[in-house]
C-alpha positions in Angstrom: 146.4 183.8 194.6 145.9 181.4 192.5 149.0 180.8 190.4 146.9 180.9 187.2 145.8 184.3 188.1 149.2 185.4 188.6 150.7 184.7 185.5 147.5 186.3 183.7 148.3 189.4 185.2 151.9 188.9 184.4 150.8 188.7 181.0 148.8 191.6 180.9 152.1 193.5 181.3 154.1 192.0 179.0 151.8 192.1 176.1 152.4 196.0 176.0 156.6 195.0 175.5 156.0 191.8 173.0 154.2 190.1 170.8 153.9 186.7 172.7 152.3 184.4 170.3 153.9 185.7 167.6 157.4 185.7 169.1 157.4 182.4 170.0 159.7 179.3 168.0 157.7 177.3 165.5 158.5 174.1 167.5 156.8 175.6 170.8 152.9 174.5 171.3 152.3 177.8 173.3 148.8 178.1 174.5 146.6 181.0 173.1 147.0 184.0 175.0 143.5 184.3 176.5 144.3 180.9 178.2 141.3 179.3 176.4 141.8 178.8 172.4 138.2 177.9 171.9 136.9 181.0 170.6 139.9 182.0 168.4 139.7 178.9 166.3 138.4 179.1 162.9 135.5 181.9 161.7 131.9 182.0 162.5 129.5 180.1 160.3 126.0 181.6 161.4 125.0 184.7 162.9 124.5 182.7 166.1 127.9 181.7 166.5 129.0 185.3 165.7 127.0 186.5 168.3 128.3 183.8 170.9 131.8 184.9 169.8 131.1 188.5 170.3 129.7 187.8 173.7 132.8 185.5 174.5 135.4 188.0 173.5 133.7 191.0 175.1 133.7 188.5 178.5 137.4 188.2 178.3 138.1 191.8 177.1 136.4 193.3 180.2 138.0 190.6 182.5 141.4 191.9 181.1 140.9 195.5 181.3 139.4 195.2 184.8 142.4 193.6 186.0 144.7 195.7 184.2 142.8 198.8 183.5 146.1 201.4 183.6 148.2 199.3 181.5 145.3 198.5 179.0 144.3 202.4 178.6 147.8 202.9 177.4 147.7 200.4 174.8 144.2 201.1 173.5 145.3 204.8 173.3 147.3 203.8 170.3 144.7 201.7 168.6 143.1 202.9 165.6 139.6 203.8 166.8 138.3 204.0 163.2 139.5 200.4 162.4 136.2 198.5 161.2 137.5 195.0 162.3 135.0 193.1 160.4 134.5 195.5 157.5 138.7 195.3 156.8 138.7 191.2 157.1 140.7 191.3 160.6 140.0 189.2 163.4 140.2 190.2 167.3 143.4 188.3 167.3 145.0 190.5 164.4 143.6 193.7 166.1 144.9 193.3 169.5 148.5 192.4 167.9 148.6 195.7 165.7 147.4 197.1 168.6 150.2 196.0 170.7 152.7 196.7 167.9 152.0 199.9 167.8 152.4 200.8 171.6 155.8 198.8 171.3 157.2 202.4 169.4 156.6 204.0 172.7 159.2 201.7 174.0 161.7 202.5 171.2 165.0 204.6 172.1 164.6 207.7 170.2 168.7 208.3 169.9 169.8 204.8 168.8 168.6 202.4 166.1 169.8 199.1 168.5 166.2 197.4 169.3 165.5 194.9 172.2 162.0 192.5 171.8 161.0 190.9 174.8 159.1 188.1 174.2 156.9 185.8 176.2 155.3 182.8 175.4 152.6 181.7 177.9 151.3 177.7 178.9 148.0 178.9 181.1 147.2 175.2 181.6 150.0 174.4 183.3 151.3 177.8 184.6 154.3 178.3 182.8 155.8 181.3 181.3 159.2 181.4 179.0 160.9 184.7 178.4 163.6 185.6 175.9 164.9 189.0 174.1 165.8 189.3 170.5 168.2 192.2 170.2 168.7 194.0 166.4 171.1 196.2 165.3 169.5 199.1 163.6 172.6 201.1 163.5 175.2 201.9 160.3 177.7 200.3 162.5 178.8 197.1 164.4 177.3 197.5 168.1 179.3 195.7 171.1 177.0 193.8 173.4 178.8 193.3 176.5 175.8 191.8 179.0 172.2 190.8 177.6 169.8 188.9 179.7 166.7 186.6 179.0 164.7 188.0 182.0 164.5 190.9 184.7 161.8 190.0 187.7 160.9 192.4 190.6 159.3 191.5 194.0 158.5 193.7 196.5 158.5 191.6 199.7 159.3 191.2 203.2 161.9 188.4 203.0 163.6 186.4 200.3 164.9 182.7 200.7 167.3 181.4 197.9 167.5 177.5 197.1 170.5 176.7 195.3 171.4 173.3 193.4 175.4 173.1 193.3 178.1 170.2 193.9 180.7 168.3 191.8 180.9 165.2 189.8 179.3 162.4 192.2 177.6 165.1 194.2 175.5 166.5 192.3 172.2 168.8 192.9 172.9 169.5 196.8 170.3 171.4 197.7 170.9 174.5 200.4 168.8 177.5 201.2 169.6 181.0 202.3 168.1 184.0 203.2 168.7 187.2 200.3 169.9 190.2 202.2 170.9 193.6 200.8 173.5 193.2 198.0 174.1 190.7 195.5 174.0 187.0 195.0 175.3 185.7 191.9 175.0 182.0 190.7 177.2 181.1 187.4 179.3 179.0 185.4 182.1 179.5 183.1 183.0 175.7 181.9 181.2 176.0 178.8 180.0 172.4 177.5 179.2 171.5 181.1 176.9 173.9 182.9 176.0 171.6 185.2 179.1 170.8 186.8 179.2 172.7 189.9 176.2 174.4 190.0 173.0 173.7 188.4 170.9 176.2 185.9 168.1 176.4 188.1 166.5 177.6 191.4 163.9 178.4 193.8 162.9 181.4 195.3 160.7 181.3 198.2 158.6 184.5 199.3 158.2 185.6 202.5 159.2 182.6 204.2 161.7 179.4 203.6 160.7 177.3 201.6 158.1 174.4 202.3 156.9 171.1 200.2 153.2 172.5 200.2 152.9 175.6 201.1 154.0 179.1 200.3 154.7 181.1 197.5 157.5 180.4 195.4 159.3 181.1 192.4 161.2 178.4 190.4 162.8 179.1 187.4 165.9 177.9 185.1 167.7 178.9 181.6 167.1 176.7 178.8 171.0 176.7 177.7 173.4 173.8 177.6 176.4 176.5 178.3 177.4 179.3 180.6 174.9 180.6 182.6 174.0 183.5 185.4 171.5 184.0 187.9 171.9 187.3 189.4 169.6 188.1 192.6 169.9 191.9 193.5 168.4 193.3 196.6 168.3 197.0 197.0 168.2 199.4 200.0 164.5 199.6 199.8 164.4 195.5 200.6 162.8 195.0 196.8 164.4 192.1 194.6 165.6 192.1 190.8 166.0 188.4 189.3 168.3 188.8 186.4 168.7 185.4 184.0 170.3 184.6 181.0 174.0 183.7 179.3 176.8 184.6 181.8 178.9 187.5 179.8 182.1 186.2 181.1 184.4 186.0 177.8 180.9 186.2 175.7 180.5 189.8 174.0 178.9 189.7 171.0 179.0 192.0 168.2 176.3 192.3 165.8 176.7 193.8 162.7 174.2 196.3 160.9 171.0 194.5 160.8 171.9 191.4 162.6 169.9 190.0 165.5 170.6 188.0 168.1 168.1 185.8 170.6 168.9 184.9 174.2 168.2 181.6 175.8 164.6 181.0 177.4 164.1 181.5 181.1 161.2 179.3 182.1 159.6 180.3 185.5 156.4 179.7 187.4 155.0 181.2 190.3 153.9 178.7 192.9 151.5 179.3 195.9 151.8 175.4 196.7 155.5 175.3 197.7 158.2 173.4 196.2 155.8 170.5 195.4 153.4 172.3 193.3 156.0 174.7 191.6 157.7 171.1 190.5 154.8 169.4 189.6 154.0 172.1 187.4 157.3 171.8 185.8 156.7 167.9 185.5 153.5 168.4 183.8 154.8 171.3 181.2 158.0 169.6 180.3 156.2 166.1 179.7 153.4 168.0 177.3 155.4 170.8 175.6 159.3 170.6 176.2 161.0 167.2 176.6 161.3 165.0 173.7 159.0 162.7 173.4 157.4 163.7 177.0 154.3 162.2 176.3 155.7 158.5 175.3 157.3 155.9 177.5 160.7 155.1 178.2 163.1 151.8 177.8 164.4 149.7 180.8 168.3 148.7 179.6 171.0 146.2 180.8 174.3 148.7 179.7 177.9 146.5 179.9 180.3 149.2 181.5 180.2 147.9 185.1 180.2 144.4 183.6 183.3 144.9 181.4 184.5 148.7 181.3 186.6 148.4 178.3 187.8 144.8 178.3 185.1 143.0 176.0 184.8 141.1 172.7 182.1 140.4 170.3 181.3 137.1 171.7 181.1 138.6 175.4 178.8 141.1 174.3 176.7 138.5 172.1 176.4 136.8 175.5 175.2 140.0 177.4 172.6 140.8 175.0 171.3 137.4 175.5 171.2 138.4 179.6 169.4 141.6 178.9 166.5 139.3 177.1 166.8 137.0 180.4 166.7 140.1 182.7 163.5 141.3 181.1 164.9 144.6 179.9 164.1 146.7 176.7 167.3 147.0 175.6 170.8 146.2 175.5 173.5 149.4 175.8 176.8 149.1 174.5 178.8 151.6 176.3 182.4 153.2 175.8 185.3 151.4 174.2 184.1 149.7 170.8 186.1 152.0 168.3 189.4 153.1 167.0 191.9 150.9 165.3 195.4 152.8 164.7 194.4 154.0 168.3 192.2 151.2 169.9 189.9 152.5 172.6 191.1 150.2 175.4 191.5 153.1 178.0 190.3 156.7 178.1 193.4 158.0 176.9 193.2 157.1 173.2 191.0 156.8 170.0 188.1 159.2 171.0 187.2 160.9 167.4 187.7 157.6 165.4 184.3 156.2 165.2 185.1 152.8 163.2 185.0 149.7 165.4 188.0 148.1 166.6 188.5 145.1 164.4 189.7 142.5 166.7 187.0 143.4 169.1 184.1 143.4 166.5 185.1 141.9 163.5 181.8 141.8 162.1 181.1 145.5 163.3 177.9 146.7 165.0 176.0 145.4 162.7 176.5 141.9 164.2 175.2 143.1 167.5 172.2 144.8 166.0 171.2 141.4 164.4 172.2 139.4 167.9 169.6 142.0 169.6 166.7 141.6 167.0 167.0 137.9 167.4 166.5 138.3 171.1 163.7 140.7 170.9 165.3 143.5 172.4 166.8 146.7 171.0 170.2 148.3 171.1 172.1 151.3 172.1 175.3 152.5 171.6 177.7 155.2 173.5 179.1 158.0 172.0 181.0 161.2 172.6 181.4 163.0 169.3 182.2 166.6 170.7 185.3 165.4 172.5 189.1 164.1 170.8 191.6 162.7 172.2 195.1 164.0 171.2 196.2 160.6 170.6 193.6 159.9 167.9 193.7 159.8 164.0 191.1 162.7 163.9 193.4 164.7 166.3 196.4 164.0 163.6 194.3 165.1 160.7 192.3 168.1 162.1 194.1 169.9 165.0 192.7 173.0 163.6 189.3 171.8 164.7 189.8 171.5 168.2 189.9 174.2 170.7 193.3 174.9 171.9 195.2 178.0 172.3 198.4 178.4 169.7 201.7 178.7 171.3 201.0 177.3 174.7 200.9 174.0 176.3 197.3 171.9 176.0 195.7 171.2 179.2 193.7 167.8 179.3 190.8 167.0 181.2 189.9 163.0 181.3 192.7 163.4 178.5 190.9 164.9 175.8 190.0 168.2 174.0 186.9 170.1 172.9 186.1 170.1 169.2 185.1 173.5 168.1 181.1 173.5 167.3 181.5 177.0 166.3 183.1 175.8 163.2 180.6 174.3 160.3 183.1 172.1 159.3 183.0 170.6 162.6 179.2 170.6 163.3 179.4 168.5 159.8 181.7 166.2 161.5 179.6 165.6 164.5 176.5 165.4 162.8 178.3 162.3 160.7 179.3 160.2 163.7 175.2 159.9 164.2 174.5 160.0 160.5 177.1 157.3 159.1 176.1 155.1 162.2 172.5 155.1 161.2 173.0 154.9 157.7 175.2 151.5 158.3 172.9 150.4 161.2 169.3 151.4 161.0 168.5 149.3 164.0 170.5 151.3 166.2 167.7 152.7 168.7 169.2 154.9 171.3 172.4 156.7 171.6 174.2 157.5 175.1 175.9 161.1 173.9 178.4 161.9 176.6 180.5 165.2 176.8 182.9 164.4 179.6 184.7 167.8 179.3 184.4 171.2 180.1 185.9 173.9 177.8 189.7 174.4 178.4 192.7 175.6 176.0 189.9 178.4 175.2 190.9 179.6 172.1 189.0 179.0 168.1 191.1 178.9 165.0 188.0 179.3 163.4 186.8 182.6 165.2 189.7 184.2 164.5 189.1 187.9 165.7 186.1 187.4 167.1 187.2 184.7 170.3 184.4 186.3 172.4 182.0 184.4 170.4 183.0 181.2 171.3 181.2 179.9 174.2 177.7 180.8 173.1 178.8 179.8 169.2 179.9 176.4 170.6 176.5 176.0 172.1 174.2 177.0 169.0 176.4 175.1 167.1 175.5 171.8 168.9 172.0 172.8 168.6 172.3 173.2 164.9 174.0 169.7 165.0 171.1 168.0 167.1 168.5 170.1 165.0 169.8 168.0 162.1 169.8 165.0 163.6 166.1 165.4 165.2 164.9 166.2 161.7 166.4 163.5 159.9 166.0 160.5 162.5 162.7 161.5 164.4 162.3 158.6 166.2 165.7 158.2 167.3 166.1 158.1 171.2 169.2 159.6 173.2 170.4 160.1 176.7 172.2 163.3 177.4 175.1 162.4 179.5 177.7 164.8 180.7 180.4 162.5 182.7 177.8 162.0 185.2 175.0 165.0 185.5 177.3 167.7 183.6 174.5 168.6 181.6 171.0 169.2 182.8 168.8 171.5 181.0 165.6 172.2 179.1 167.0 173.2 176.1 169.1 169.9 175.7 166.0 167.9 176.4 164.2 169.5 173.5 166.7 167.0 171.9 167.1 164.2 174.3 164.5 161.7 175.9 166.4 161.6 179.5 169.7 162.9 180.9 172.3 160.8 183.3 171.7 162.2 186.8 175.3 161.4 188.0 177.9 158.6 187.9 177.1 158.1 191.5 174.9 155.2 191.6 175.1 154.6 195.7 171.5 154.1 196.2 172.1 156.4 199.6 173.4 159.2 197.5 170.8 158.8 194.6 168.0 159.7 197.1 169.7 162.8 197.6 170.7 163.5 194.1 167.2 162.1 192.5 165.3 164.4 195.3 167.1 167.2 194.1 166.5 166.7 190.1 163.0 165.9 191.2 162.6 169.8 191.9 162.0 170.5 188.3 162.5 167.4 186.2 159.9 164.7 185.8 160.6 161.2 186.5 161.2 160.0 183.2 163.8 162.2 182.1 165.8 161.1 185.2 168.1 157.8 184.3 168.4 156.0 187.7 170.5 152.5 187.4 171.2 149.5 189.4 174.9 148.9 189.8 177.7 147.6 192.1 178.0 151.0 193.9 177.7 150.4 197.6 177.4 146.5 197.9 176.5 147.0 201.5 173.0 147.9 200.1 170.9 145.0 199.3 169.9 144.5 195.5 166.5 145.4 196.7 167.5 148.6 197.9 169.3 149.7 195.0 166.6 148.2 192.7 163.9 150.4 194.8 165.9 153.7 194.3 166.1 153.3 190.5 162.7 152.3 190.0 161.6 156.2 190.9 163.4 157.4 187.8 164.2 155.6 184.4 165.2 152.5 185.7 168.2 150.7 183.9 170.9 148.0 185.0 174.3 148.3 185.1 175.6 144.9 186.4 177.1 141.8 185.7 174.1 139.1 186.0 176.6 136.2 186.9 177.5 138.6 190.4 174.0 138.2 191.2 172.6 135.2 193.4 169.5 133.1 192.1 167.1 134.8 194.6 168.4 138.5 193.9 167.9 137.7 189.9 164.2 136.2 190.2 163.9 139.7 192.3 165.2 142.0 189.3 162.9 140.5 186.7 160.2 140.5 189.1 160.7 144.4 190.1 160.8 145.0 186.2 157.6 143.5 185.7 156.0 145.7 188.5 157.7 148.9 187.4 156.6 148.3 183.5 152.8 147.6 185.0 153.5 151.1 187.2 155.6 152.9 184.5 152.1 155.2 183.7 151.9 156.1 187.6 155.9 156.6 187.7 156.7 158.5 184.8 153.5 160.1 184.2 151.7 160.8 187.6 151.8 163.4 190.0 155.1 163.3 192.1 154.9 163.9 196.3 157.8 164.3 198.1 156.6 162.9 201.4 159.8 162.5 203.5 163.3 164.4 202.6 166.4 162.6 203.3 167.8 165.9 204.2 165.4 165.8 207.4 166.8 162.6 209.2 167.2 158.8 209.0 164.6 158.3 206.3 163.0 159.1 202.8 159.7 158.5 200.9 158.6 159.6 197.9 154.8 158.5 195.7 153.5 159.2 192.6 149.8 159.5 191.9 148.2 158.8 188.9 146.4 161.5 186.8 143.1 160.1 187.6 144.0 159.2 191.1 142.8 155.7 190.7 146.4 154.4 191.5 149.4 155.4 193.4 153.1 154.3 194.5 154.7 154.8 197.3 158.2 154.1 198.1 159.8 154.2 201.5 163.4 154.1 202.7 165.4 153.4 205.9 168.8 154.9 205.3 170.8 154.5 208.9 168.1 154.6 211.5 169.0 154.5 215.2 168.4 151.2 216.8 165.6 152.3 219.0 163.7 155.0 216.9 160.1 156.3 217.4 158.4 156.5 213.4 155.4 158.6 213.2 152.9 157.6 210.7 153.4 159.5 207.5 150.6 161.6 205.4 150.1 160.3 202.2 148.9 163.2 199.2 147.2 163.6 196.5 144.7 160.9 197.0 140.9 161.2 196.4 139.6 162.0 199.7 136.3 160.6 199.1 137.6 157.2 197.7 138.9 153.9 199.2 141.8 152.5 198.4 143.6 148.6 198.5 147.1 148.9 199.8 149.4 146.3 199.5 153.4 145.8 199.7 154.9 144.9 196.6 158.6 144.2 195.0 159.5 142.2 198.3 162.7 140.4 198.4 160.9 137.1 198.2 158.9 138.2 195.1 155.8 137.9 197.0 153.0 140.7 197.6 151.9 141.8 201.2 148.8 141.7 202.9 145.9 143.6 201.5 144.5 146.6 203.6 141.4 148.8 202.8 141.5 152.8 204.1 140.0 156.0 202.8 141.7 158.2 201.0 140.9 161.0 203.5 142.4 158.8 206.1 145.3 158.0 204.2 146.0 161.5 204.0 145.2 162.9 207.2 146.2 160.1 209.4 148.9 157.9 207.5 150.9 154.6 207.2 153.5 153.3 209.4 156.3 153.5 206.6 159.4 153.1 208.3 161.4 150.6 210.2 164.9 150.6 212.2 166.8 148.3 209.6 169.6 149.7 207.8 169.3 150.3 204.1 165.8 148.7 204.1 163.1 149.8 202.0 159.5 149.0 200.8 157.2 149.9 197.7 153.3 150.1 198.5 150.6 150.0 195.4 147.5 151.7 196.2 144.4 150.8 194.3 141.2 152.4 194.0 138.5 150.3 194.8 
């Protein structure tokens, strides 16, 4: 069954319970519930337009009624049969919404005043649905909520196979699939600020059979929440499955005062009949168009100083690195950790965090000297910050220990020598916003922030919340969103990376504010093949920061660069460590990448050969017009004697012919051009792999 039909059926059931369009957030560009907004836009100006509109609406109504007859009979029983839609000025949309609102009364509990509104936002053009609930206390006294969810989905199928994404620091998004049997399977986190540290807030559920790349029915879902989450998969005695998604209720009891409402995070999902591949492309299209900050804009390449200098730098060394960014050919220079603190200078991660003034002996002329030099070189300037955290050895901690999440009368536990600031406190929210605001006010040429978050919430106690400690986890996350809302409103053009000690934060609500995220501190290209493979199941390439570094020096610079080119390309390397040939290669690779950005960052991704399946890996990207494509192929640790079959490509126009050539070669030359039909490439394929260890190839396809 076509996924759009499935979603339309689901939407029909959902309308009984919610005002889908009216319940959406203002910043959502959700689609019209009809799937085609053309008939709902504006009033008819002539009798002919009115008749055409009337005909279209009747056709839509008949289609909905035929698919959901029993449901809609219930809905329209509540309708005011005497309502004259034209005479009283109401249009058809108002009529439907009034009807659904009346039908909702059937679901109201007659004994209790607390109400639950189920809300759905639909995107029929990309087969995505958002689900969330709004709970309102209509009682005379406060109500305590111990469990609350964003979504409940039911399935009745012969078998279910769950793919989860788990790991740890430097081993993020490890994929594993297992069948679901009778009982409960729970995926959750309780770390507060780093929701992706051990398990990711997304999953794949294959129906009937194990997951395949381009075939089979599959539900893919994720919770848009930068905090504790929980997915519960419960198979009952009849083999039916319930999937419950939402905030982890652990230590998160909510107390609602009379008249107070609480909105859960959005659960975002799609149902694919084209396996993992179709599901991921659906999410990529939706994310770029509707969710990710600046999702339809390009991304900057960069040079980061971290692995070149760590904490050991001064103004002159940084000025030279800015010049190297220009020489390399990237768009931006990024200054990482170590530029701040005076009473406690930031010469390691043990002190200074929270004191956001430039270290005088490192930067006597401040950040302004660096932004000026960047402007002279024609590159942008970016800056690392970690505004949610504090070192105990800092002026901020000495002045405002009451702002810190820490237990009274207990020894403090430090994760990476730091503690977390209490963002449930409006004063702390003002302070964190002020970190960005003060820097942007003093140095308006800052074009980019790398926003880090290295610690989960420990020492769990809020001085601000007092007798509402169970609100801390949720209020912290909502406090973070309040800060980010203010930043986005005041600095709409500012670009920010979501970083969290590697990939500790990777969620779609965070990506409403950030343009990209740091996948992992692990930049070993072999490990990155697995890490980026996992993230690509739900996140588009333009959101995944991938850098060329010195991790795994046994891998050639070409191999490291080719892996990084499958995401948002950056360099975190000392150019002086490169040979002349390697530098020339990197410069040429950047030129290729800039030329191919529209295909890699905005095209359709097809994962051809999984690194999990053997000694090789391959991924391709196809432009939306199918006129161009890029194929990445990697030999990881092949056997000396190995028979490699041809790899079938995907997503091309079968009736077109394509010129195929290898690009990005070590000697910077292009390979021989060969011509094939799209049909041949997809049915027969290309010899992508060899037997050399840590070898890589990139092929460019251009429609003739």
